[in-house]
DRENNU-695406 format. One record per residue (C-alpha): x negated, y, z negated. Coordinates in nm, 4 decimals, padded with zeros to 6 digits, always signed. Layout:
# DRENNU-695406
ATOM        x        y        z
ATOM        X        Y        Z
...
***
This chain:
# DRENNU-695406
ATOM        x        y        z
ATOM +06.4951 -01.3538 +12.7124
ATOM +06.7952 -01.1215 +12.7141
ATOM +06.9039 -01.0080 +13.0586
ATOM +07.1068 -00.6951 +13.1324
ATOM +07.3437 -00.6964 +13.4267
ATOM +07.3918 -00.3493 +13.5724
ATOM +07.6518 -00.4668 +13.8204
ATOM +07.9531 -00.5718 +13.6197
ATOM +08.1459 -00.6858 +13.9232
ATOM +07.8741 -00.9279 +14.0290
ATOM +08.0041 -01.1650 +13.7600
ATOM +08.3743 -01.0858 +13.7625
ATOM +08.4426 -01.3708 +14.0031
ATOM +08.3761 -01.6277 +13.7336
ATOM +08.6470 -01.5020 +13.4986
ATOM +08.9477 -01.7374 +13.5365
ATOM +09.2782 -01.6052 +13.6588
ATOM +09.1782 -01.2610 +13.7891
ATOM +08.9829 -01.3337 +14.1081
ATOM +09.2324 -01.1607 +14.3366
ATOM +09.2508 -00.8505 +14.1191
ATOM +08.8733 -00.8445 +14.0915
ATOM +08.8278 -00.8374 +14.4677
ATOM +09.0408 -00.5251 +14.4849
ATOM +08.8537 -00.3779 +14.1880
ATOM +08.5196 -00.4483 +14.3532
ATOM +08.6219 -00.2645 +14.6706
ATOM +08.7419 +00.0386 +14.4766
ATOM +08.4836 +00.0170 +14.1918
ATOM +08.7732 +00.0244 +13.9442
ATOM +08.7422 -00.1624 +13.6151
ATOM +09.0912 -00.1968 +13.4712
ATOM +09.1831 -00.2150 +13.1040
ATOM +09.3269 -00.5651 +13.1542
ATOM +09.0003 -00.6939 +13.3005
ATOM +08.7991 -00.5262 +13.0283
ATOM +09.0063 -00.6805 +12.7467
ATOM +08.9867 -01.0194 +12.9191
ATOM +08.6079 -01.0003 +12.8974
ATOM +08.6175 -00.8965 +12.5335
ATOM +08.8465 -01.1848 +12.4336
ATOM +08.6559 -01.4414 +12.6365
ATOM +08.2902 -01.3613 +12.5766
ATOM +08.2331 -01.1103 +12.2960
ATOM +08.0269 -01.2630 +12.0092
ATOM +08.2748 -01.1445 +11.7447
ATOM +08.5561 -01.3136 +11.9380
ATOM +08.3512 -01.6336 +11.9287
ATOM +08.2811 -01.5904 +11.5581
ATOM +08.6533 -01.5474 +11.4951
ATOM +08.7041 -01.9032 +11.6215
ATOM +08.4686 -02.0269 +11.3495
ATOM +08.7383 -01.9356 +11.0949
ATOM +08.9484 -02.2240 +11.2264
ATOM +08.6519 -02.4610 +11.2475
ATOM +08.5624 -02.3827 +10.8861
ATOM +08.9188 -02.4531 +10.7732
ATOM +08.9208 -02.7828 +10.9609
ATOM +08.5942 -02.8837 +10.7918
ATOM +08.7406 -02.8004 +10.4492
ATOM +09.0520 -03.0043 +10.5276
ATOM +08.8349 -03.3004 +10.6265
ATOM +08.6384 -03.2619 +10.3038
ATOM +08.9533 -03.2542 +10.0870
ATOM +09.0894 -03.5648 +10.2589
ATOM +08.7718 -03.7413 +10.1544
ATOM +08.9087 -03.7555 +09.7992
ATOM +09.1598 -04.0149 +09.9252
ATOM +08.9028 -04.2331 +10.1026
ATOM +08.8766 -04.5967 +09.9816
ATOM +08.5612 -04.6586 +09.7804
ATOM +08.3435 -04.9618 +09.7274
ATOM +08.1126 -04.9737 +09.4256
ATOM +07.8605 -05.2430 +09.3320
ATOM +07.6904 -05.2458 +08.9917
ATOM +07.4183 -05.5087 +08.9406
ATOM +07.1950 -05.5386 +08.6342
ATOM +06.9335 -05.8017 +08.5583
ATOM +06.6816 -05.8550 +08.2812
ATOM +06.4118 -06.1253 +08.2561
ATOM +06.1382 -06.1345 +07.9938
ATOM +05.8738 -06.4025 +07.9326
ATOM +06.0518 -06.6546 +08.1497
ATOM +06.3905 -06.5980 +07.9896
ATOM +06.6830 -06.4548 +08.1808
ATOM +06.8466 -06.2250 +07.9314
ATOM +07.1353 -06.1295 +08.1612
ATOM +07.2369 -06.1080 +08.5244
ATOM +07.5507 -05.8922 +08.5634
ATOM +07.7267 -05.8211 +08.8940
ATOM +08.0381 -05.6046 +08.9008
ATOM +08.1877 -05.4891 +09.2339
ATOM +08.5054 -05.2852 +09.2816
ATOM +08.7190 -05.1712 +09.5734
ATOM +08.9528 -04.8736 +09.5048
ATOM +09.2237 -04.7168 +09.7192
ATOM +09.3405 -04.3754 +09.5892
ATOM +09.7023 -04.2885 +09.6758
ATOM +09.8904 -03.9590 +09.6940
ATOM +10.0536 -03.9603 +09.3499
ATOM +09.7393 -04.0313 +09.1513
ATOM +09.7905 -04.4087 +09.1541
ATOM +09.4816 -04.6165 +09.2303
ATOM +09.4977 -04.9703 +09.3695
ATOM +09.1979 -05.1752 +09.2625
ATOM +09.0370 -05.5069 +09.3452
ATOM +08.7210 -05.6412 +09.1868
ATOM +08.4805 -05.9277 +09.1470
ATOM +08.2355 -05.9974 +08.8655
ATOM +07.9821 -06.2705 +08.8128
ATOM +07.7699 -06.2714 +08.4992
ATOM +07.5207 -06.5118 +08.3421
ATOM +07.2279 -06.5123 +08.1056
ATOM +07.1028 -06.6342 +07.7708
ATOM +07.1866 -06.3163 +07.5839
ATOM +07.5050 -06.2179 +07.7674
ATOM +07.7583 -06.0135 +07.5762
ATOM +08.0526 -06.2479 +07.5038
ATOM +08.3001 -06.0060 +07.6667
ATOM +08.1098 -06.0453 +07.9928
ATOM +08.1316 -06.4239 +08.0022
ATOM +08.3129 -06.5422 +08.3168
ATOM +08.3487 -06.8748 +08.4992
ATOM +08.0494 -06.9972 +08.6965
ATOM +08.2084 -06.9005 +09.0287
ATOM +08.2910 -06.5523 +08.9035
ATOM +08.6160 -06.3776 +08.8241
ATOM +08.8467 -06.1902 +09.0631
ATOM +09.0815 -05.9109 +08.9635
ATOM +09.3513 -05.6981 +09.1271
ATOM +09.5671 -05.4253 +08.9766
ATOM +09.6633 -05.0619 +08.9523
ATOM +09.5832 -04.7536 +08.7474
ATOM +09.8805 -04.5197 +08.6932
ATOM +09.8786 -04.1714 +08.5333
ATOM +10.2273 -04.1514 +08.3776
ATOM +10.1586 -03.8113 +08.2194
ATOM +09.9206 -03.5500 +08.3505
ATOM +09.8315 -03.5936 +08.7191
ATOM +10.1284 -03.8010 +08.8370
ATOM +10.2994 -03.5373 +09.0572
ATOM +09.9994 -03.3130 +09.1218
ATOM +09.6314 -03.3432 +09.0410
ATOM +09.3132 -03.1738 +09.1505
ATOM +09.2606 -03.3774 +09.4676
ATOM +09.6264 -03.3354 +09.5691
ATOM +09.6000 -02.9591 +09.5085
ATOM +09.2763 -02.9379 +09.7084
ATOM +09.4355 -03.1143 +10.0045
ATOM +09.7476 -02.8937 +09.9958
ATOM +09.5363 -02.5792 +09.9763
ATOM +09.3153 -02.7003 +10.2618
ATOM +09.6233 -02.7510 +10.4808
ATOM +09.7428 -02.3999 +10.3946
ATOM +09.3915 -02.2731 +10.4675
ATOM +09.4287 -02.3878 +10.8286
ATOM +09.7261 -02.1567 +10.8767
ATOM +09.5517 -01.8824 +10.6797
ATOM +09.2387 -01.9113 +10.8947
ATOM +09.4505 -01.8727 +11.2090
ATOM +09.5969 -01.5497 +11.0705
ATOM +09.2521 -01.4276 +10.9655
ATOM +09.1174 -01.5124 +11.3120
ATOM +09.3965 -01.3087 +11.4685
ATOM +09.3164 -01.0158 +11.2380
ATOM +08.9477 -01.0289 +11.3273
ATOM +09.0119 -01.0587 +11.7018
ATOM +09.2786 -00.7869 +11.6991
ATOM +09.0423 -00.5531 +11.5163
ATOM +08.7862 -00.6096 +11.7912
ATOM +09.0437 -00.5472 +12.0648
ATOM +09.1630 -00.2277 +11.8938
ATOM +08.8098 -00.0901 +11.8850
ATOM +08.7571 -00.1979 +12.2466
ATOM +09.0723 -00.0133 +12.3584
ATOM +08.9499 +00.3071 +12.1918
ATOM +08.6118 +00.2722 +12.3646
ATOM +08.7852 +00.2313 +12.7008
ATOM +09.0004 +00.5391 +12.6371
ATOM +08.6912 +00.7441 +12.5474
ATOM +08.5321 +00.6334 +12.8756
ATOM +08.8437 +00.7198 +13.0758
ATOM +08.8914 +01.0606 +12.9143
ATOM +08.5228 +01.1485 +12.9565
ATOM +08.5408 +01.0594 +13.3259
ATOM +08.8518 +01.2767 +13.3569
ATOM +08.6662 +01.5732 +13.2069
ATOM +08.3799 +01.5182 +13.4521
ATOM +08.6254 +01.5218 +13.7437
ATOM +08.7817 +01.8406 +13.6076
ATOM +08.4530 +02.0324 +13.5799
ATOM +08.3222 +01.8874 +13.9060
ATOM +08.6251 +02.0344 +14.0801
ATOM +08.5765 +02.3751 +13.9183
ATOM +08.2056 +02.3750 +14.0077
ATOM +08.2999 +02.3237 +14.3722
ATOM +08.5564 +02.6039 +14.3500
ATOM +08.3067 +02.8370 +14.1843
ATOM +08.0396 +02.7640 +14.4455
ATOM +08.2821 +02.8220 +14.7352
ATOM +08.3932 +03.1474 +14.5747
ATOM +08.0315 +03.2531 +14.5175
ATOM +07.9435 +03.1959 +14.8848
ATOM +08.2499 +03.3918 +14.9976
ATOM +08.1740 +03.6803 +14.7611
ATOM +07.8099 +03.6851 +14.8705
ATOM +07.9107 +03.7114 +15.2370
ATOM +08.1616 +03.9895 +15.1551
ATOM +07.8960 +04.1765 +14.9570
ATOM +07.6477 +04.1492 +15.2432
ATOM +07.9141 +04.2858 +15.4758
ATOM +07.9677 +04.5768 +15.2375
ATOM +08.3298 +04.4902 +15.1645
ATOM +08.2788 +04.4503 +14.7881
ATOM +08.0206 +04.5660 +14.5331
ATOM +07.7024 +04.3620 +14.5116
ATOM +07.7446 +04.3292 +14.1331
ATOM +08.0340 +04.0912 +14.1986
ATOM +07.7867 +03.8330 +14.3296
ATOM +07.6071 +03.8354 +13.9931
ATOM +07.9283 +03.7657 +13.8044
ATOM +08.0253 +03.4899 +14.0512
ATOM +07.6743 +03.3389 +14.0151
ATOM +07.7046 +03.3372 +13.6338
ATOM +08.0385 +03.1603 +13.6667
ATOM +07.8756 +02.8898 +13.8811
ATOM +07.6064 +02.8377 +13.6164
ATOM +07.8659 +02.8209 +13.3371
ATOM +08.0693 +02.5627 +13.5286
ATOM +07.7563 +02.3552 +13.5976
ATOM +07.6640 +02.3712 +13.2298
ATOM +08.0111 +02.2461 +13.1342
ATOM +07.9798 +01.9704 +13.3944
ATOM +07.6422 +01.8640 +13.2546
ATOM +07.7875 +01.8444 +12.9033
ATOM +08.0792 +01.6392 +13.0346
ATOM +07.8362 +01.4075 +13.2171
ATOM +07.6418 +01.3497 +12.8946
ATOM +07.9659 +01.2622 +12.7175
ATOM +08.0514 +01.0213 +13.0006
ATOM +07.7124 +00.8489 +12.9798
ATOM +07.7464 +00.8004 +12.6045
ATOM +08.1015 +00.6667 +12.6370
ATOM +07.9897 +00.4270 +12.9144
ATOM +07.7131 +00.2898 +12.6935
ATOM +07.9537 +00.2582 +12.4017
ATOM +08.1893 +00.0615 +12.6260
ATOM +07.9019 -00.1644 +12.7354
ATOM +07.8681 -00.2787 +12.3735
ATOM +08.1889 -00.4756 +12.4260
ATOM +08.0852 -00.6351 +12.7564
ATOM +07.9272 -00.9807 +12.7387
ATOM +07.9102 -01.2888 +12.9560
ATOM +07.8495 -01.6600 +12.9083
ATOM +07.5673 -01.7644 +12.6747
ATOM +07.5915 -01.4235 +12.5035
ATOM +07.4387 -01.2327 +12.7948
ATOM +07.5008 -00.8578 +12.7489
ATOM +07.6393 -00.6617 +13.0424
ATOM +07.5848 -00.2949 +13.1174
ATOM +07.8450 -00.0907 +13.3011
ATOM +07.7120 +00.0646 +13.6216
ATOM +07.7565 +00.4404 +13.6832
ATOM +07.9488 +00.3758 +14.0043
ATOM +08.2235 +00.1837 +13.8197
ATOM +08.5246 +00.3945 +13.7255
ATOM +08.8186 +00.3337 +13.4915
ATOM +09.1682 +00.2876 +13.6208
ATOM +09.3898 +00.5941 +13.6356
ATOM +09.6121 +00.6111 +13.3292
ATOM +09.9362 +00.7887 +13.2611
ATOM +10.1423 +00.8120 +12.9448
ATOM +10.3031 +00.4698 +13.0102
ATOM +09.9975 +00.2754 +13.1349
ATOM +09.9111 +00.1252 +12.7975
ATOM +10.2589 -00.0047 +12.7171
ATOM +10.2545 -00.3245 +12.9286
ATOM +09.8975 -00.4031 +12.8187
ATOM +09.9287 -00.3314 +12.4462
ATOM +10.3030 -00.3831 +12.3966
ATOM +10.3479 -00.0302 +12.2614
ATOM +10.6737 +00.0509 +12.4353
ATOM +10.8858 +00.2192 +12.1681
ATOM +11.1877 +00.0176 +12.2771
ATOM +10.9992 -00.3011 +12.1904
ATOM +10.9690 -00.1949 +11.8262
ATOM +11.3320 -00.2986 +11.7743
ATOM +11.2270 -00.6612 +11.8379
ATOM +10.9252 -00.6441 +11.6084
ATOM +10.9400 -00.9127 +11.3357
ATOM +10.7560 -00.8011 +11.0245
ATOM +10.7089 -01.1557 +10.8921
ATOM +10.5088 -01.2531 +11.2029
ATOM +10.2477 -00.9810 +11.1513
ATOM +09.9055 -01.1469 +11.0974
ATOM +09.8392 -00.9573 +10.7760
ATOM +10.1810 -01.0447 +10.6313
ATOM +10.1336 -01.4074 +10.7343
ATOM +09.7891 -01.4128 +10.5718
ATOM +09.9307 -01.2762 +10.2460
ATOM +10.2122 -01.5338 +10.2570
ATOM +09.9625 -01.8165 +10.2944
ATOM +09.7509 -01.6793 +10.0088
ATOM +10.0606 -01.6801 +09.7868
ATOM +10.1266 -02.0426 +09.8869
ATOM +09.7723 -02.1336 +09.7815
ATOM +09.8104 -01.9552 +09.4497
ATOM +10.1418 -02.1295 +09.3842
ATOM +09.9749 -02.4676 +09.4351
ATOM +09.7098 -02.3649 +09.1833
ATOM +09.9851 -02.2524 +08.9440
ATOM +10.1542 -02.5929 +08.9682
ATOM +09.8216 -02.7612 +08.8946
ATOM +09.7642 -02.5450 +08.5861
ATOM +10.1180 -02.6170 +08.4637
ATOM +10.0485 -02.9895 +08.5051
ATOM +09.7511 -02.9547 +08.2700
ATOM +09.9923 -02.8809 +07.9817
ATOM +10.1094 -03.2423 +07.9906
ATOM +09.9284 -03.5059 +07.7839
ATOM +09.6955 -03.7345 +07.9742
ATOM +09.8318 -04.0887 +07.9605
ATOM +09.6757 -04.3392 +08.1989
ATOM +09.7886 -04.7021 +08.2173
ATOM +09.5772 -04.9738 +08.3764
ATOM +09.6722 -05.3344 +08.4463
ATOM +09.4719 -05.5967 +08.6379
ATOM +09.5543 -05.9611 +08.7093
ATOM +09.2506 -06.1867 +08.6902
ATOM +09.1863 -06.5235 +08.8537
ATOM +08.8917 -06.7557 +08.9017
ATOM +08.9198 -06.8029 +09.2799
ATOM +09.0975 -06.6133 +09.5500
ATOM +09.3660 -06.8292 +09.7190
ATOM +09.4330 -07.0588 +09.4241
ATOM +09.7790 -06.9198 +09.3630
ATOM +09.9011 -07.2525 +09.2273
ATOM +09.6719 -07.1915 +08.9291
ATOM +09.7696 -06.8256 +08.9002
ATOM +09.8528 -06.7408 +08.5389
ATOM +10.0251 -06.4130 +08.4573
ATOM +09.8937 -06.4358 +08.1060
ATOM +09.5403 -06.3805 +08.2390
ATOM +09.4945 -06.0043 +08.2700
ATOM +09.2962 -05.6990 +08.1719
ATOM +09.4885 -05.3907 +08.0568
ATOM +09.4184 -05.0569 +07.8974
ATOM +09.5717 -04.7276 +07.7863
ATOM +09.3975 -04.3908 +07.7725
ATOM +09.5598 -04.0963 +07.5927
ATOM +09.4295 -03.7412 +07.5464
ATOM +09.6010 -03.4222 +07.4313
ATOM +09.4334 -03.1015 +07.3015
ATOM +09.6179 -02.9945 +06.9876
ATOM +09.6575 -02.6229 +07.0689
ATOM +09.6330 -02.6229 +07.4515
ATOM +09.4858 -02.2736 +07.4393
ATOM +09.2632 -02.3232 +07.7434
ATOM +09.5459 -02.4781 +07.9474
ATOM +09.7992 -02.2103 +07.8473
ATOM +09.5461 -01.9383 +07.9299
ATOM +09.4739 -02.0874 +08.2720
ATOM +09.8454 -02.1080 +08.3490
ATOM +09.9020 -01.7485 +08.2442
ATOM +09.6166 -01.6286 +08.4657
ATOM +09.7530 -01.8332 +08.7585
ATOM +10.0977 -01.6723 +08.7156
ATOM +09.9420 -01.3252 +08.7060
ATOM +09.7571 -01.3924 +09.0314
ATOM +10.0786 -01.5056 +09.2005
ATOM +10.2622 -01.1943 +09.0788
ATOM +09.9784 -00.9695 +09.1947
ATOM +09.9766 -01.1325 +09.5377
ATOM +10.3549 -01.0966 +09.5681
ATOM +10.3377 -00.7279 +09.4757
ATOM +10.0570 -00.6825 +09.7271
ATOM +10.2727 -00.8470 +09.9936
ATOM +10.5735 -00.6252 +09.9152
ATOM +10.3550 -00.3131 +09.9196
ATOM +10.1870 -00.4063 +10.2485
ATOM +10.5240 -00.4804 +10.4099
ATOM +10.6631 -00.1413 +10.3046
ATOM +10.3446 +00.0366 +10.4069
ATOM +10.3494 -00.1385 +10.7443
ATOM +10.7080 -00.0317 +10.8113
ATOM +10.6261 +00.3291 +10.7219
ATOM +10.3150 +00.3268 +10.9414
ATOM +10.5181 +00.2044 +11.2370
ATOM +10.7757 +00.4777 +11.1853
ATOM +10.5050 +00.7436 +11.1480
ATOM +10.3256 +00.6204 +11.4600
ATOM +10.6530 +00.6238 +11.6555
ATOM +10.7207 +00.9842 +11.5515
ATOM +10.3633 +01.0803 +11.6411
ATOM +10.3933 +00.9305 +11.9901
ATOM +10.7234 +01.1116 +12.0551
ATOM +10.5695 +01.4389 +11.9392
ATOM +10.2644 +01.3999 +12.1651
ATOM +10.4890 +01.3199 +12.4622
ATOM +10.6740 +01.6473 +12.4015
ATOM +10.3463 +01.8398 +12.3617
ATOM +10.2048 +01.6828 +12.6782
ATOM +10.5083 +01.7855 +12.8809
ATOM +10.4709 +02.1407 +12.7491
ATOM +10.1002 +02.1581 +12.8351
ATOM +10.1636 +02.0164 +13.1805
ATOM +10.4107 +02.2980 +13.2392
ATOM +10.1559 +02.5518 +13.1083
ATOM +09.8868 +02.4115 +13.3403
ATOM +10.1213 +02.4319 +13.6367
ATOM +10.2121 +02.7943 +13.5601
ATOM +09.8492 +02.8916 +13.4926
ATOM +09.7450 +02.7305 +13.8221
ATOM +10.0131 +02.9329 +14.0002
ATOM +09.8792 +03.2543 +13.8441
ATOM +09.5240 +03.1682 +13.9550
ATOM +09.6369 +03.1023 +14.3124
ATOM +09.8253 +03.4347 +14.3132
ATOM +09.5170 +03.6174 +14.1815
ATOM +09.2987 +03.4583 +14.4485
ATOM +09.5495 +03.5664 +14.7155
ATOM +09.5470 +03.9223 +14.5813
ATOM +09.1649 +03.9115 +14.5856
ATOM +09.1699 +03.8136 +14.9536
ATOM +09.3718 +04.1331 +15.0166
ATOM +09.1274 +04.3408 +14.8125
ATOM +09.3788 +04.3984 +14.5335
ATOM +09.1977 +04.2049 +14.2590
ATOM +08.8471 +04.1447 +14.1255
ATOM +08.6129 +03.8577 +14.0460
ATOM +08.6568 +03.9351 +13.6780
ATOM +09.0336 +03.8784 +13.6955
ATOM +08.9894 +03.5577 +13.8960
ATOM +08.7381 +03.4268 +13.6400
ATOM +08.9734 +03.5227 +13.3594
ATOM +09.2592 +03.3319 +13.5210
ATOM +09.0312 +03.0353 +13.5889
ATOM +08.9029 +03.0260 +13.2297
ATOM +09.2632 +03.0160 +13.1088
ATOM +09.3378 +02.7345 +13.3529
ATOM +09.0346 +02.5363 +13.2373
ATOM +09.1325 +02.5941 +12.8753
ATOM +09.4879 +02.4758 +12.9490
ATOM +09.3636 +02.1690 +13.1344
ATOM +09.1270 +02.0799 +12.8502
ATOM +09.4091 +02.1180 +12.5980
ATOM +09.6284 +01.9008 +12.8178
ATOM +09.3541 +01.6353 +12.8279
ATOM +09.3142 +01.6598 +12.4496
ATOM +09.6861 +01.6074 +12.3895
ATOM +09.6848 +01.3246 +12.6441
ATOM +09.3933 +01.1745 +12.4526
ATOM +09.5897 +01.1964 +12.1282
ATOM +09.8905 +01.0348 +12.2940
ATOM +09.6868 +00.7427 +12.4303
ATOM +09.5012 +00.6938 +12.1024
ATOM +09.8247 +00.7122 +11.9044
ATOM +09.9492 +00.4241 +12.1196
ATOM +09.6227 +00.2405 +12.0559
ATOM +09.6754 +00.3064 +11.6852
ATOM +10.0313 +00.1699 +11.7103
ATOM +09.8906 -00.1415 +11.8768
ATOM +09.6436 -00.1732 +11.5910
ATOM +09.9234 -00.1377 +11.3354
ATOM +10.1440 -00.3942 +11.5091
ATOM +09.8744 -00.6601 +11.5357
ATOM +09.6242 -00.5775 +11.2651
ATOM +09.7091 -00.2817 +11.0395
ATOM +09.3510 -00.1624 +10.9861
ATOM +09.2789 +00.2101 +10.9992
ATOM +09.0689 +00.3211 +11.2954
ATOM +08.8772 +00.6458 +11.3274
ATOM +08.9780 +00.8718 +11.6150
***
């Protein structure tokens, strides 16, 4: 049965390494971005699934190594009919495959019977053999099992890069969800403050109207303003609830228990530099960014390595197949004094297609795939560099815009305070105060919007640096 935990901080103590920070967070009901991302990396199901990439690669490597396992085979055949033993044939072999296609063999055969094929006649105690099988043409330097093992080893590195891509994608989406939650809570605080201001103003205007100092109609306008501010606050609260639930989608605990963020938990206060130490998005750090270490670039490099192994294998198929086999044979193991080098079994196998059309076609296709992968790598590297530059320019632009809007908000707030002072002297009206306040609210909302774009542009830069997958704003 799935259990939902409303109190996130009731389980924060069990997360390693952040107990001290959690105690402070519990007292203040603050859930920091660092703590949130720690939960995502540690317990989210997709983060767990990302680890399966490595486990799968390890299983494939184990499977490919099985092609080099020693093998024992036993082949026994017997036929008896109407009291006559036609044949009794036993043939056992022990093979040890080696890296360069050479096989070391040892065998034993014991055959008897009234109708035994003459080539199967051996001494009564059986016949022992030991020798090697060597491919001197096709398959000496690379063959299918060697290629499979090399590709499986490359797959381990590739799976690590793919795991990083999958985990980084999850973290990028989690960061955006946290920013939505933070910005929604900031809007709620904004409108909550203006509701309080409107209500205080309404009470003051109502008292002045009752005293006959101002027209009664001013109370109606002040009351409408209170309702408008409450409506805006309600809309902001709905946005906050939705963003909190969206954030809860990323919160899990041990044994895949989903967590739900409580309404009393608040995000940490963020400024324009808060994300940099968490996400590594400080613009000065871009100078130390190494393109070759990007997970996507690494993944493409490993794919090219796999394709090049396949290309080598296809090129090897153009060679003729020439296998040599030689086995010494002896009646009894240990009787080296009777060992005769003239007793042996040997064989040669040769095969060569006359036109090699299949092999030449396979090689051509393998070369095309390598070229395509290399072009894809070059394109992705250039695109990544351009995205980083574009993101850097975007962040600098939003910083400039934010500074401008902060100045506008400060000036608009000064105008509102001056209008309220004039109103206290009877030199202004509720209409002018509301007008100034609407402009202030509009400026604050625009400031929040630009701040949102700045934070999300840094989240997008983080995504580019670690993942390079487009995210929707």
